[in-house]
C-alpha positions as CSV (number, residue, x, y, z in Angstrom):
1,M,55.7,112.4,-171.9
2,A,58.2,113.3,-174.6
3,K,60.9,110.9,-175.6
4,I,64.4,111.8,-176.6
5,S,67.3,109.8,-178.0
6,I,71.0,110.2,-177.4
7,Y,73.8,108.1,-178.8
8,L,76.6,107.0,-176.5
9,D,79.5,104.6,-177.2
10,D,79.8,101.6,-175.0
11,E,82.3,103.2,-172.6
12,Q,80.0,106.3,-172.1
13,L,77.0,104.0,-171.6
14,K,78.9,102.1,-168.9
15,D,79.9,105.3,-167.2
16,L,76.3,106.5,-167.3
17,D,75.1,103.3,-165.7
18,D,77.8,103.5,-163.1
19,L,76.8,107.1,-162.2
20,I,73.2,106.0,-161.9
21,A,74.0,103.0,-159.7
22,N,76.1,105.1,-157.4
23,S,73.8,108.2,-157.2
24,P,72.3,108.6,-153.7
25,N,69.9,111.3,-155.0
26,L,67.8,109.0,-157.2
27,S,64.9,107.1,-155.8
28,K,64.5,105.2,-159.1
29,R,67.7,103.8,-160.6
30,N,67.2,104.3,-164.3
31,R,68.4,106.6,-167.0
32,S,65.3,108.7,-167.3
33,A,65.3,109.5,-163.6
34,F,69.0,110.4,-163.8
35,F,68.4,112.8,-166.7
36,S,65.4,114.3,-164.9
37,Y,67.5,114.8,-161.8
38,L,70.3,116.5,-163.9
39,L,67.7,118.8,-165.5
40,K,66.2,119.8,-162.2
41,Q,69.7,120.6,-160.8
42,E,70.5,122.8,-163.8
43,V,67.2,124.7,-163.6
44,A,67.8,125.2,-159.8
45,K,71.4,126.4,-160.6
46,Q,70.2,128.9,-163.1
47,K,67.5,130.2,-160.7
48,R,70.1,130.7,-158.0
49,A,72.3,132.6,-160.4
50,M,69.5,134.9,-161.4
51,M,68.6,135.5,-157.8
52,L,72.2,136.3,-157.0
53,E,72.4,138.8,-159.9
54,A,69.2,140.4,-158.7
55,A,70.5,140.7,-155.2
56,A,73.7,142.2,-156.5
57,A,71.7,144.8,-158.5
58,V,69.6,145.6,-155.4
59,D,72.8,146.2,-153.4
60,E,74.5,148.2,-156.2
61,L,71.5,150.5,-156.6
62,N,70.9,150.8,-152.9
63,L,67.4,149.5,-153.2
64,G,67.5,147.4,-150.1
65,W,66.6,148.2,-146.5
66,S,68.7,150.5,-144.5
67,E,70.5,149.1,-141.4
68,E,67.8,150.6,-139.1
69,E,65.0,149.1,-141.2
70,Q,66.7,145.7,-141.2
71,N,67.2,145.8,-137.4
72,C,63.5,146.7,-136.9
73,A,62.5,143.8,-139.2
74,I,64.7,141.4,-137.2
75,I,63.3,142.6,-133.9
76,D,59.8,142.4,-135.2
77,A,60.3,138.8,-136.5
78,E,61.8,137.8,-133.1
79,V,58.9,139.3,-131.1
80,S,56.2,137.9,-133.3
81,G,57.7,134.4,-133.2
C-alpha cells in the first residue's frame, strides 16, 4: 500500500481528528480510513456525474426508448416478476 504525507497545522489536525471521531460512516476510526472514505465518495460522485451527462445526451439525441417501448418493458418486468 502506498503512503502519502500531508502537512496540517495543529488546528487542522484537531479538526480532522474531530471529523473522524464523529463520522458514522467509518468502521475504523483512523485517518487512513477517513481519507479512503473521502476518496471513495469523490469517485462515486464523479461516476454519478458522468452517468447524468450520458443520460442527458441520450435524452437530447432521442436515443432512448419510446413511450410505447418503455410501457412494454414495464409490463414485461411486472409479468416476469
